[in-house]
C-alpha positions in Angstrom: 102.8 -128.7 189.8 105.4 -130.6 192.2 109.1 -131.4 193.0 110.8 -132.5 189.8 107.7 -130.9 187.3 105.7 -134.1 187.6 104.9 -137.2 189.3 107.5 -139.6 187.6 109.5 -137.0 188.7 111.3 -136.8 185.3 112.9 -132.9 185.9 111.4 -132.0 182.2 109.5 -128.7 181.8 107.3 -127.7 179.0 107.9 -124.6 177.9 110.7 -121.9 177.2 113.3 -121.6 179.1 116.1 -119.3 179.6 118.7 -120.4 177.1 120.6 -117.0 177.1 120.5 -114.8 180.5 119.3 -111.3 180.9 119.6 -111.2 184.4 117.2 -110.9 187.4 113.6 -110.3 186.7 113.3 -110.1 190.6 114.5 -111.4 194.1 113.3 -112.1 197.4 114.7 -111.9 200.8 113.7 -114.6 203.4 115.0 -115.0 206.7 117.2 -117.8 206.2 118.6 -120.3 203.5 116.4 -121.4 201.0 116.9 -124.9 200.0 113.3 -125.5 199.1 112.6 -126.0 195.5 109.9 -123.6 194.0 106.7 -124.8 192.8 105.1 -122.1 189.9 101.1 -122.6 189.7 98.5 -120.7 188.2 100.6 -117.6 188.1 102.3 -118.2 191.7 105.4 -119.5 192.8 105.4 -121.4 196.4 108.6 -122.3 198.3 109.9 -123.2 201.7 112.6 -121.3 204.1 115.0 -122.5 206.6 112.9 -119.2 208.5 110.3 -121.8 209.0 107.9 -119.7 206.4 106.3 -121.2 203.5 105.9 -118.3 200.7 103.7 -117.5 198.0 104.8 -114.8 195.7 103.7 -113.3 192.4 105.8 -115.0 189.6 105.9 -112.1 187.5 106.6 -109.3 190.2 108.0 -111.3 192.9 105.6 -109.3 195.4 104.4 -111.5 198.5 100.7 -112.9 198.3 100.7 -114.7 201.6 103.0 -116.4 203.8 102.5 -119.1 206.5 104.6 -120.3 209.5 105.1 -123.7 210.8 106.9 -124.7 214.0 110.2 -125.2 212.4 112.8 -125.1 209.0 110.9 -126.1 205.7 113.2 -127.3 203.0 110.6 -129.6 202.0 109.4 -128.4 198.4 105.6 -128.2 198.1 103.3 -129.8 195.7 99.9 -127.6 194.2 97.1 -130.0 193.4 93.4 -128.5 193.4 93.8 -125.2 194.9 95.9 -126.5 197.6 99.5 -126.7 198.7 101.1 -129.3 199.7 104.6 -129.0 202.2 106.3 -130.7 205.4 108.3 -128.8 207.8 111.1 -130.1 210.2 108.0 -129.9 212.9 107.1 -133.2 212.1 103.8 -132.1 210.1 103.0 -132.1 206.8 100.5 -129.3 205.8 97.7 -128.7 203.6 97.1 -125.1 203.0 94.3 -123.1 200.6 96.7 -122.4 197.7 95.2 -118.3 196.5 94.8 -117.7 200.8 97.8 -119.3 202.5 94.8 -120.5 205.1 95.4 -124.0 206.6 92.8 -126.6 205.3 94.4 -129.2 207.7 97.8 -131.2 208.9 99.3 -134.1 209.9 101.8 -135.1 212.7 104.4 -137.9 211.9 107.0 -138.8 214.5 110.0 -137.2 212.5 111.1 -134.5 210.5 109.4 -133.9 207.2 111.6 -133.5 204.5 110.4 -135.3 201.7 108.5 -133.3 199.3 105.2 -134.4 198.6 103.5 -136.5 195.6 99.7 -135.5 195.1 98.0 -138.6 192.9 94.6 -139.8 192.0 93.5 -137.6 195.3 96.2 -139.0 197.6 98.8 -137.3 199.2 102.4 -139.5 199.4 105.4 -138.5 201.4 108.2 -139.7 203.8 109.0 -139.0 207.3 112.4 -139.2 209.3 110.2 -141.7 211.3 110.9 -144.2 208.7 107.6 -144.3 207.5 106.0 -143.5 203.8 102.6 -142.3 204.5 99.9 -142.1 201.9 96.7 -139.8 203.1 93.8 -138.4 201.8 94.5 -135.2 200.0 90.9 -133.5 201.0 91.0 -134.8 204.6 94.4 -135.3 205.8 93.1 -138.8 206.9 95.8 -141.4 206.7 94.8 -144.3 204.3 98.0 -146.3 204.8 101.5 -146.2 206.2 104.9 -148.6 205.1 107.3 -148.7 207.6 111.2 -149.1 206.2 114.2 -149.2 208.8 115.5 -145.7 208.7 114.5 -142.4 208.0 112.7 -141.5 204.7 114.2 -138.1 203.2 113.6 -139.3 199.5 110.4 -137.8 197.8 108.0 -140.3 195.8 107.8 -140.6 192.8 104.2 -142.0 191.3 103.9 -143.8 187.8 101.5 -146.8 186.6 100.0 -147.5 190.2 103.1 -147.5 192.0 105.4 -145.5 194.3 108.9 -145.4 194.4 111.2 -143.8 197.3 114.3 -144.3 198.9 115.1 -144.5 202.9 118.5 -144.5 204.6 118.5 -148.3 205.2 120.0 -148.2 202.1 117.1 -149.3 200.1 114.6 -148.1 197.0 110.8 -149.0 197.2 108.4 -150.2 195.1 104.8 -150.3 196.7 101.2 -150.7 195.4 100.2 -147.1 195.1 96.4 -148.1 196.7 97.4 -150.2 199.3 100.8 -149.7 200.5 101.6 -153.3 199.7 105.4 -153.9 198.7 106.2 -154.6 195.5 109.6 -154.6 195.4 112.6 -153.7 197.3 116.5 -152.9 196.0 119.4 -152.8 198.0 122.2 -150.2 197.5 125.5 -150.1 199.5 124.2 -146.8 201.6 121.2 -144.4 202.5 119.1 -143.4 199.5 118.5 -139.9 199.7 118.4 -139.2 196.0 114.0 -139.1 194.8 114.0 -141.4 191.9 112.9 -140.3 188.4 110.8 -143.0 186.5 110.9 -143.3 182.7 110.5 -145.8 180.2 110.2 -148.6 182.5 113.1 -147.7 184.4 113.6 -146.0 188.0 116.5 -143.9 188.2 118.2 -142.9 191.5 121.4 -142.1 193.3 122.9 -143.6 196.2 125.2 -142.2 199.2 127.5 -145.5 198.1 128.2 -143.1 195.1 126.4 -144.5 192.4 123.4 -143.9 189.9 121.0 -146.8 189.1 118.6 -147.9 186.9 116.2 -150.5 187.8 113.3 -152.2 185.5 110.5 -150.4 187.1 108.4 -153.7 187.2 110.5 -155.9 188.7 113.1 -153.7 190.5 116.0 -155.7 188.7 119.1 -153.9 187.8 119.9 -153.0 184.5 123.0 -150.6 185.0 124.9 -148.6 187.9 127.3 -146.0 187.5 129.9 -144.9 189.7 130.9 -141.4 190.5 133.5 -139.7 192.6 131.2 -139.3 195.5 128.0 -139.4 197.2 124.5 -139.0 194.5 121.9 -136.8 196.7 121.3 -135.2 193.4 117.6 -136.4 192.1 118.0 -137.3 188.0 116.3 -135.8 185.4 115.5 -137.8 182.4 114.9 -136.5 178.6 115.4 -137.5 175.3 117.0 -140.6 176.0 119.8 -139.0 178.6 119.8 -139.2 182.5 121.5 -135.7 184.2 122.5 -135.8 187.3 124.8 -134.2 190.1 127.3 -135.6 192.2 129.3 -134.6 195.8 132.6 -134.8 193.4 131.5 -131.5 191.9 130.1 -132.7 188.3 127.2 -132.8 186.5 126.8 -136.1 184.7 125.1 -136.9 181.3 124.5 -140.7 181.0 122.7 -142.4 177.9 119.5 -143.6 179.8 119.4 -147.3 178.0 123.5 -148.6 178.4 124.4 -145.7 181.4 127.4 -145.0 179.0 128.6 -141.5 179.7 127.8 -138.8 177.4 129.7 -135.9 178.8 130.3 -134.2 182.2 130.4 -130.8 183.7 132.9 -129.6 186.3 131.9 -126.9 189.1 133.8 -125.9 191.9 132.1 -127.4 194.4 129.4 -129.9 195.1 126.6 -130.9 193.4 123.1 -132.1 195.0 120.9 -129.7 193.3 118.4 -131.6 190.9 118.7 -130.6 187.3 115.8 -129.5 185.5 115.2 -129.8 181.9 113.7 -127.3 179.6 113.5 -126.6 175.8 117.3 -128.4 175.2 118.6 -126.7 178.3 119.9 -128.2 182.0 120.0 -126.0 184.6 121.2 -127.0 188.3 122.8 -125.2 191.0 125.8 -125.9 193.0 127.3 -125.4 196.6 130.4 -123.1 194.4 127.1 -120.5 194.8 126.2 -120.8 191.0 123.2 -121.5 188.9 124.5 -123.0 185.7 122.8 -123.5 182.4 124.2 -126.4 180.1 123.5 -127.3 176.3 121.2 -130.7 177.2 122.9 -132.0 174.1 127.0 -131.4 174.3 127.0 -130.2 178.0 128.6 -126.9 177.0 128.0 -123.9 179.4 125.6 -121.2 178.2 125.6 -119.4 181.2 126.0 -119.3 185.0 124.2 -116.7 187.6 126.4 -116.3 190.8 124.8 -115.8 194.4 126.4 -114.9 197.3 125.9 -118.6 198.7 125.5 -122.0 197.9 122.7 -123.1 195.9 121.0 -126.6 196.9 117.7 -125.6 195.9 116.5 -127.2 192.5 115.5 -125.0 189.9 112.0 -124.5 188.4 111.2 -123.5 184.9 108.0 -121.6 183.8 107.0 -118.8 181.3 110.9 -118.2 180.2 111.9 -117.9 183.9 114.1 -119.9 186.0 113.1 -120.1 189.7 115.4 -121.4 192.5 116.8 -120.2 196.0 120.1 -120.0 197.7 121.5 -120.2 201.2 122.0 -116.0 200.9 118.5 -116.1 201.7 116.8 -115.3 198.4 114.8 -116.8 195.8 115.5 -115.9 192.6 114.0 -115.3 189.2 115.8 -115.0 186.2 114.8 -114.4 182.9 
C-alpha cells in the first residue's frame, strides 16, 4: 500500500468506504501537524507528522505499536511493501523500516528535503528530492540504481505504470522515464511548477500544475490530449475512477471532469483551498480542505453525503480501508472515521 492507493496513483480504494458517517472510531494525537497521508496494510496504519516521527498504529483501536524519530519533519506519505515501510523526511533522507517492529533497515541520504512519497515496484524504490533528482534505489539494500536530474526540486510523488516512471518537477515539467534505466522517454512543459503527483489510467497521464491547469497527456508519447483551467493552482493529485477525473484546486473547489474529453461534470465548493488529493471508494469521493473539514461526496453527482470538521486545516489525503477513512489534520491528530 502506498500514496494514492496503488503504483498508478489513481486514488481508487477497493472495498467498502463510509457512505454515511457514524463518527470517529478513534483519533490519535501527535506532536504537530499531520500532512502525511496514511497507508494501511495488514491491520496497521502508517503515517508521518511534522513532529519528526513516523507512527504505526493498530488500525482498529488506534493504539500505538511503534514510532520512529527522524531529524526533521515528515510529510512524505509512506509506502508499504514486502514487510518494509519506506518514507522520506525533511532531514534529506529516505528511510526503510521493518513494518512490524519499526527498526531501521537502511537509510539513503540525498542533498535536499524529501517530501516526495516513494513508490515501490519490482524491487525498486522511486522518489524525488528537493536536490532536483528522481532516485531509484534497490528496495532491499538501499543502494543507488540510478538518478535523474531535473532543473528544480522534485516534490511530486512518482507513479509507475507499464515500465515507465512519471513525475513532476518545479522546473515546470512532467517527466516520463524508463523505469529500469532511468533514461528520458519524454517530458512535457507547463507554465509553472508541478507539485501534483500524476495518475495513470487507460493510457493517459493526469496531473496538475501551479499554472492553474490540470493536464491529460498520452502516456506513451507525452502529447497533450486536453487541459482544463481552474481558478488557481492545482497542487492536489487527481483520482481517476469510472471515466471521471477528480481533483482539488486552490480556488476552493473539488472538480469532476470527463476523463476522455476534459469536460466539466460537476464541481463542489468548500470554504477554502483544496490541495488534499481525493480518494474514491464504493461510489464516494473523500477529500480534505483548508476549511478544516473532510468531505464525502457522491462520485456521480457531487452531492454532499457528509462532512467532518477538525480543529485546523486538512491537507492530508485520505486513505480508505475496511469501512474506515483515515486522514490527518493540522490540529495534530490522525482520525479514523466510520
